[in-house]
C-alpha positions in Angstrom: 4.4 10.0 -14.1 3.8 8.0 -11.1 5.8 5.0 -10.1 2.8 2.6 -10.9 2.4 4.4 -14.4 6.0 3.9 -15.1 6.0 0.3 -14.2 2.8 -0.3 -16.2 4.4 1.5 -19.2 7.6 -0.5 -18.9 5.5 -3.6 -18.7 3.5 -2.6 -21.9 6.6 -1.9 -23.7 8.4 -5.2 -22.8 5.4 -7.2 -24.2 5.0 -5.2 -27.1 8.7 -5.7 -28.1 8.3 -9.2 -27.7 4.9 -9.3 -29.7 3.1 -10.6 -26.6 -0.4 -9.8 -25.2 -1.7 -9.3 -21.7 -5.1 -9.8 -19.7 -6.1 -9.5 -16.1 -8.4 -11.2 -13.8 -9.1 -9.1 -10.7 -10.9 -9.3 -7.6 -9.9 -7.0 -4.6 -8.4 -4.4 -7.0 -11.7 -4.1 -8.8 -10.2 -3.1 -12.1 -7.4 -1.0 -10.7 -4.7 -3.0 -12.8 -6.7 -2.6 -16.0 -7.1 1.1 -15.1 -3.5 1.4 -14.6 -2.6 -0.1 -18.0 -5.2 1.6 -20.0 -3.9 4.9 -18.7 -0.7 4.3 -20.9 -1.2 5.6 -24.5 -0.9 2.6 -27.0 -1.7 0.0 -24.3 -4.4 -1.5 -26.8 -1.5 -2.9 -28.7 -0.9 -5.3 -25.9 -3.7 -5.3 -23.4 -6.7 -7.3 -24.4 -8.7 -6.7 -21.5 -9.8 -8.1 -18.2 -12.5 -9.4 -15.9 -13.5 -8.0 -12.5 -14.6 -11.1 -10.5 -15.6 -9.8 -7.2 -17.9 -12.8 -6.5 -17.4 -16.3 -6.3 -20.0 -17.0 -9.0 -17.9 -14.7 -11.5 -14.9 -16.5 -10.7 -16.7 -19.6 -11.5 -18.7 -18.5 -14.6 -16.3 -16.3 -16.3 -12.8 -17.3 -15.2 -13.6 -21.1 -14.8 -12.3 -21.5 -11.3 -13.6 -24.7 -10.2 -16.4 -24.6 -7.6 -14.4 -27.2 -5.5 -11.3 -24.9 -5.3 -13.4 -22.2 -3.9 -14.9 -24.4 -1.3 -11.8 -26.1 -0.2 -9.4 -23.1 -0.3 -11.8 -20.0 -0.4 -11.5 -17.0 -2.8 -8.5 -15.6 -1.0 -6.0 -18.6 -1.5 -3.1 -19.3 -4.0 -5.1 -22.0 -5.6 -7.8 -19.5 -6.5 -5.2 -16.7 -7.9 -3.7 -19.6 -10.0 -6.9 -20.7 -11.3 -8.0 -17.0 -12.0 -4.8 -16.5 -14.0 -5.1 -19.6 -16.0 -8.8 -19.1 -16.5 -8.5 -15.6 -18.1 -5.6 -16.8 -20.2 -7.7 -19.7 -21.6 -10.7 -17.4 -22.2 -9.0 -14.4 -23.7 -6.0 -16.2 -25.3 -3.4 -13.6 -24.1 0.2 -14.6 -23.8 0.6 -13.4 -20.3 -2.1 -13.0 -17.6 -2.3 -11.3 -14.1 -4.7 -12.1 -11.4 -5.4 -10.5 -7.9 -7.4 -11.9 -5.0 -7.3 -10.9 -1.5 -8.6 -8.9 1.6 -8.5 -5.3 1.1 -10.4 -4.6 4.4 -11.4 -2.6 6.5 -12.8 -5.9 7.9 -12.1 -9.5 7.1 -14.5 -12.1 5.5 -14.9 -14.3 8.7 -12.2 -16.9 7.7 -9.7 -15.7 10.1 -7.4 -14.5 7.2 -5.7 -11.1 7.8 -6.8 -8.1 6.1 -4.1 -7.2 3.7 -3.5 -10.7 2.6 -3.2 -10.7 -1.2 -2.3 -13.5 -3.7 -1.1 -12.3 -7.2 -1.0 -14.8 -9.9 0.8 -14.7 -13.3 0.2 -17.3 -16.1 2.4 -17.6 -19.3 3.1 -20.4 -21.7 6.1 -21.5 -19.4 3.6 -22.0 -16.3 1.9 -20.0 -13.6 3.4 -18.4 -10.5 1.6 -17.0 -7.5 3.0 -14.9 -5.0 1.6 -14.2 -1.4 1.9 -10.8 0.1 0.7 -9.3 3.3 0.1 -5.6 2.7 -0.5 -3.0 5.3 -2.5 0.2 5.5 -6.2 1.1 4.8 -8.2 -0.4 1.9 -6.8 2.1 -0.6 -3.2 1.5 0.5 -3.7 -2.3 0.1 -5.2 -2.1 -3.2 -2.6 0.2 -4.6 0.1 -2.2 -3.2 -1.7 -5.2 -4.8 -1.6 -3.2 -8.3 2.0 -2.6 -7.9 2.8 -6.2 -7.1 0.9 -7.5 -10.1 2.5 -5.3 -12.5 6.0 -6.0 -11.1 5.3 -9.7 -11.2 4.3 -9.2 -14.9 7.5 -7.3 -15.6 9.5 -10.2 -14.2 7.6 -12.8 -16.0 7.7 -11.3 -19.4 11.4 -12.0 -19.5 10.9 -15.6 -18.8 9.2 -16.5 -22.1 
């Protein structure tokens, strides 16, 4: 079992013991968090599903990220990560939600933000937390690090509520 699989299994187990559910809102990871979670047998006891919101229109329509947030701060921002996590939580009614938005490269988006900049969000009944990361490596490495960061944040958060 890989480190990511072990972390995903531990997160799911902790949520199941507490009778809690999980959902995801992903951008730059393109469903990799959901894939890591659903690779674990029995994940359907906890994981409700997720939205891959690669475009701003999907962020707005399915995750209810305000257009003004995207205009003022861009898709790669702590404000958008927070809105994504809170939007999926409201839509799917999960107890804990994870969101990821960032620049995986190989090139930037013209905003001047660094490739590897990723924001990971986690919403729970107790509130929402967003972490800023600056990962290195190629596109695959950045995306893998973002998955690990999201699962780690979820594992920390599950103990707070």
